[in-house]
C-alpha positions in Angstrom: -7.0 65.2 -2.1 -5.5 65.1 -5.1 -5.8 63.3 -8.9 -3.3 60.5 -9.0 -1.3 60.1 -12.2 -0.5 56.4 -13.0 2.3 54.3 -15.5 -0.8 52.6 -17.1 -1.5 56.3 -18.9 1.6 55.2 -21.1 -0.3 52.3 -22.8 0.6 48.9 -23.2 4.3 48.6 -23.3 3.8 44.5 -24.6 1.6 46.2 -27.6 4.7 46.0 -30.3 6.1 42.8 -28.8 5.9 39.5 -31.6 2.9 37.5 -30.4 3.2 34.2 -31.7 -0.2 33.0 -31.3 -1.9 36.2 -32.6 -4.5 35.4 -35.2 -4.4 31.5 -34.4 -7.8 30.4 -33.5 -8.9 29.8 -29.9 -12.2 28.5 -28.5 -13.5 29.9 -25.1 -15.3 27.4 -23.2 -17.7 28.7 -20.6 -21.2 28.0 -19.2 -21.6 32.1 -20.2 -21.6 33.7 -17.1 -20.1 36.9 -17.2 -17.5 36.2 -14.6 -16.2 33.5 -16.5 -16.2 35.3 -20.4 -14.0 37.9 -18.6 -11.5 36.0 -17.7 -11.0 33.7 -21.0 -11.7 36.9 -23.3 -9.2 38.9 -21.5 -6.7 36.0 -21.7 -7.8 35.6 -25.7 -7.3 39.2 -26.3 -4.1 39.1 -24.7 -3.0 36.7 -27.1 -4.1 38.1 -30.1 -5.9 35.3 -31.0 -9.2 34.9 -33.4 -11.4 33.5 -30.3 -15.0 31.4 -31.2 -17.4 31.5 -27.8 -18.4 27.9 -26.9 -21.4 28.0 -24.2 -21.7 24.4 -22.5 -25.1 23.9 -20.7 -24.8 20.4 -19.6 -28.1 19.2 -17.8 -29.3 16.8 -15.3 -26.5 14.5 -13.5 -23.8 15.7 -15.7 -24.8 19.3 -14.5 -24.6 18.3 -10.9 -22.1 16.3 -10.9 -19.1 18.5 -12.7 -16.4 18.4 -12.8 -16.1 15.1 -12.2 -18.0 13.4 -14.7 -17.6 12.8 -18.4 -19.6 14.7 -21.3 -23.3 13.4 -21.3 -23.2 10.8 -24.6 -26.1 12.6 -26.1 -24.4 15.3 -26.9 -22.5 13.8 -29.6 -19.0 15.4 -28.7 -17.0 16.6 -31.6 -18.7 14.8 -34.0 -20.0 16.8 -37.4 -22.5 19.4 -36.8 -22.1 19.4 -33.1 -21.0 22.8 -30.9 -17.2 21.2 -30.9 -17.0 19.7 -34.4 -13.5 20.0 -36.1 -11.4 21.2 -37.2 -9.7 21.7 -33.6 -8.3 25.2 -32.8 -5.0 25.6 -31.8 -5.5 26.9 -28.0 -8.9 26.1 -26.1 -9.1 28.0 -22.7 -11.8 27.0 -20.4 -12.9 28.1 -16.8 -16.1 27.2 -14.7 -16.7 23.8 -13.2 -18.9 22.9 -15.7 -16.4 23.5 -18.8 -14.1 20.8 -17.4 -15.6 17.6 -18.8 -15.4 19.3 -21.9 -12.0 20.5 -21.3 -11.1 17.0 -20.5 -12.6 15.7 -23.3 -11.5 18.0 -25.9 -8.0 17.8 -25.1 -7.7 13.6 -24.7 -9.8 14.1 -28.9 -7.9 17.4 -30.3 -4.4 15.5 -29.0 -0.9 17.2 -28.8 -2.4 20.1 -32.1 -4.5 21.7 -29.1 -2.8 23.7 -26.3 -5.2 23.0 -23.1 -5.4 26.0 -21.1 -8.1 25.7 -17.6 -8.4 29.1 -15.7 -9.5 28.5 -12.2 -8.8 25.3 -9.8 -10.3 22.5 -12.4 -10.4 20.6 -8.9 -9.7 17.5 -10.8 -6.1 17.1 -10.5 -3.1 19.1 -12.4 -4.0 17.1 -15.6 -6.9 18.2 -17.0 -4.9 20.8 -18.9 -1.2 21.5 -20.3 -1.4 24.9 -18.3 -3.5 25.7 -15.4 -4.2 29.5 -13.7 -5.4 30.0 -10.4 -5.5 33.4 -8.1 -2.5 33.8 -5.7 -5.2 33.0 -3.0 -5.9 29.6 -4.0 -4.0 26.8 -2.7 -3.1 24.7 -6.5 0.2 24.9 -7.0 2.2 22.1 -9.5 4.4 22.0 -12.5 2.0 23.3 -14.9 0.2 26.0 -12.8 0.8 29.5 -13.4 -0.6 32.4 -10.6 -1.1 35.9 -10.4 -2.6 38.3 -8.1 -5.8 39.3 -10.3 -8.0 37.8 -12.5 -7.4 38.0 -15.9 -9.6 40.7 -17.9 -9.8 42.6 -21.0 -8.5 46.2 -19.6 -5.3 45.9 -20.6 -3.2 49.1 -20.3 -3.5 49.9 -23.9 -7.0 49.5 -23.9 -7.2 52.1 -20.5 -4.9 54.3 -22.4 -7.1 54.4 -25.7 -10.5 55.3 -23.1 -8.4 58.0 -21.5 -7.5 59.7 -24.7 -11.3 61.0 -24.5 -13.2 61.9 -21.7 -17.3 61.5 -22.4 -18.6 65.2 -21.8 -20.9 63.8 -18.8 -17.9 63.1 -16.9 -15.7 66.0 -17.8 -18.8 68.1 -16.8 -17.9 66.8 -13.0 -15.2 68.2 -10.9 -11.7 66.7 -10.3 -11.2 64.6 -8.0 -13.6 62.0 -9.7 -14.2 58.8 -7.7 -15.6 55.4 -9.1 -17.9 53.6 -6.6 -18.3 49.9 -7.9 -20.9 48.1 -6.2 -21.6 44.4 -6.0 -24.0 42.6 -3.5 -24.9 39.4 -1.9 -22.7 36.5 -2.9 -22.0 32.9 -1.3 -19.6 34.1 1.4 -20.6 37.8 1.8 -23.9 39.8 3.1 -25.2 43.1 3.4 -27.5 43.5 6.3 -28.4 47.0 7.4 -25.1 47.5 9.5 -23.2 46.8 6.3 -25.3 49.7 4.3 -24.9 51.9 6.8 -21.0 51.4 7.1 -21.0 52.0 3.1 -22.7 55.0 3.5 -20.8 56.3 6.2 -17.8 55.4 4.2 -18.8 57.4 0.7 -19.8 60.0 2.9 -16.7 60.6 4.3 -15.3 60.9 0.6 -18.0 63.2 -0.1 -16.7 65.9 2.4 -13.2 65.8 0.8 -14.8 67.9 -2.1 -14.6 65.2 -4.8 -17.3 63.8 -7.0 -18.7 60.5 -7.8 -19.0 57.8 -10.8 -21.3 55.4 -9.5 -22.6 51.9 -11.1 -24.0 48.9 -9.9 -23.8 45.5 -10.9 -26.6 42.9 -11.4 -26.5 41.8 -7.8 -26.7 44.7 -6.1 -29.2 45.4 -3.8 -32.0 48.6 -4.2 -31.1 49.5 -0.8 -27.4 49.4 -1.5 -27.4 52.1 -4.3 -30.0 53.6 -2.6 -27.5 54.2 0.5 -24.9 55.4 -1.9 -26.8 57.5 -3.6 -28.0 59.4 -0.4 -24.3 59.4 1.1 -22.8 61.1 -2.1 -26.1 63.6 -2.5 -24.2 66.8 -1.7 -21.3 66.4 -4.5 -21.9 66.3 -8.2 -22.3 62.3 -9.7 -23.1 60.4 -12.4 -24.9 56.9 -11.4 -25.8 54.3 -13.9 -29.4 53.6 -13.4 -29.0 50.7 -15.8 -29.9 52.4 -18.9 -28.1 52.1 -22.0 -24.7 51.5 -22.1 -22.5 50.6 -18.8 -20.4 53.8 -18.8 -18.2 51.1 -16.5 -15.2 50.9 -18.9 -15.0 54.6 -19.2 -15.3 55.1 -15.0 -12.6 52.7 -14.7 -10.4 54.8 -17.2 -11.4 58.4 -15.9 -11.4 57.9 -12.0 -9.0 59.3 -9.9 -10.1 57.2 -7.1 -11.9 54.0 -6.8 -14.0 52.2 -4.2 -14.6 48.5 -5.2 -16.7 46.2 -2.5 -15.0 43.0 -1.6 -17.2 40.5 -2.9 -16.3 40.8 -6.7 -12.8 39.2 -7.2 -13.1 40.1 -10.6 -14.2 43.9 -10.1 -11.0 44.4 -7.7 -9.2 43.0 -9.9 -10.0 45.6 -12.9 -10.0 48.8 -10.5 -6.3 47.6 -9.6 -5.3 47.2 -13.3 -5.7 51.0 -13.5 -2.9 52.1 -11.5 -5.2 54.5 -9.5 -5.9 54.1 -5.5 -8.0 51.9 -4.8 -10.2 51.5 -1.7 -12.0 48.1 -0.6 -15.5 48.4 1.0 -16.3 44.7 3.4 -19.6 44.0 4.0 -20.5 41.6 6.7 -19.0 37.7 5.9 -16.1 36.9 3.8 -13.9 34.0 3.8 -10.4 32.5 4.4 -10.1 33.1 0.3 -11.5 36.1 -0.1 -9.2 37.4 2.9 -6.0 36.1 1.2 -6.9 37.7 -2.0 -7.4 41.2 -0.1 -4.7 41.0 1.8 -2.3 40.1 -1.3 -3.7 43.1 -3.1 -3.1 45.5 0.3 0.6 44.0 1.0 1.3 45.2 -2.9 0.1 48.5 -2.1 -3.1 48.4 -4.8 -6.0 48.9 -2.3 -6.7 50.2 1.2 -9.8 49.3 3.7 -12.0 52.1 3.2 -13.2 51.8 6.7 -9.9 51.6 8.3 -9.1 54.6 6.4 -12.4 56.4 7.8 -11.4 55.4 11.3 -8.1 56.3 11.2 -9.4 60.3 9.5 -7.1 59.5 6.2 -9.9 59.0 3.7 -8.6 61.7 1.5 -5.1 61.7 1.7 -3.9 59.5 -1.4 -1.2 61.9 -2.7 1.6 59.1 -1.8 -0.4 56.3 -3.2 1.5 54.6 -6.1 1.7 50.9 -7.7 2.1 49.2 -10.9 -1.0 48.5 -12.7 -1.6 44.9 -12.4 -2.1 43.0 -15.5 -2.7 39.6 -15.1 -3.9 38.8 -18.2 -0.5 39.9 -19.7 1.2 37.8 -17.5 -0.9 34.7 -18.2 -0.4 35.3 -22.2 2.9 35.2 -21.5 3.1 32.1 -19.8 1.0 30.2 -22.5 3.3 31.9 -25.2 6.5 30.5 -23.4 5.1 26.9 -23.4 3.5 26.5 -26.7 6.7 27.7 -28.3 8.4 25.0 -26.1 5.9 22.5 -27.7 6.4 23.6 -31.0 10.0 23.2 -30.7 9.5 19.8 -29.6 7.8 19.0 -32.3 9.7 20.8 -34.9 7.5 23.7 -35.5 5.8 22.7 -38.7 2.1 23.3 -39.1 -1.1 23.0 -36.8 1.3 22.3 -33.3 -0.3 25.3 -31.3 
């Protein structure tokens, strides 16, 4: 196994391109879940906007029936002193079912001066926003829908290049090649029975036997048994395992890994791994769904990922020298679609004032 060079080391080639929305205002509307925040922040960062986060927390029937209901009258939406009091921003970026009633109402109240973007399928029809993004494995399509292979996030080529300029001493002390292991956990569709935990350990042990070192980070969903099995599987090799104390080294793990292993239960984590341009093995625990299967099949077709246990079975787990693909930068693709459509609207309206 040899460390893999990547085109992403060259930095963000779009950094010098004019950004028509740079410095303009954006409201990021989510329910506060990390997975949601990552997506809207990633697009706002790619646009270069001055963003303000607006967390929503509807209660009672307004929570249970979102996205199909209106905003509770008790929230006094857009009145002075409330969360969404004017002046309205140039762009609204929202994601998650709880945000949809707010996006719908804000678009109506702000009018054409505010460009409204919804990330993920709103499940309420295309008229909810000026632009809707969905991942390619979703079925939603339409004239105002854009798709990408992975979800947006803030790990742009420029950010990864900046991280790669300085390697933290704890990582530098580990021999190359370095394998980042990004662990998720049980979800609505994936499970981690003992058989899956044993398979994961077997896959990591096969990698350890090739002479690598490891950078391991769990998520909030990672069961203690999964992390313990991973530790035991790599015990023969030098490693750095984040135990939850202090700052999460995840950004540096992404930047400095020569190879990554990611559990299949997280679209966000898999997409962030594929932003590196480095080989990505996906471990599939028990369960799954048709949507997740389409997502992972698309990434394998793009040459970004392979299945860890398939490589273990074939005896090829350490053979990655010819594994190349262009880093996947979905936030940039979505940002460019927003810019193009925003500029067209601005031209239609004469290009003056708060048109955004």
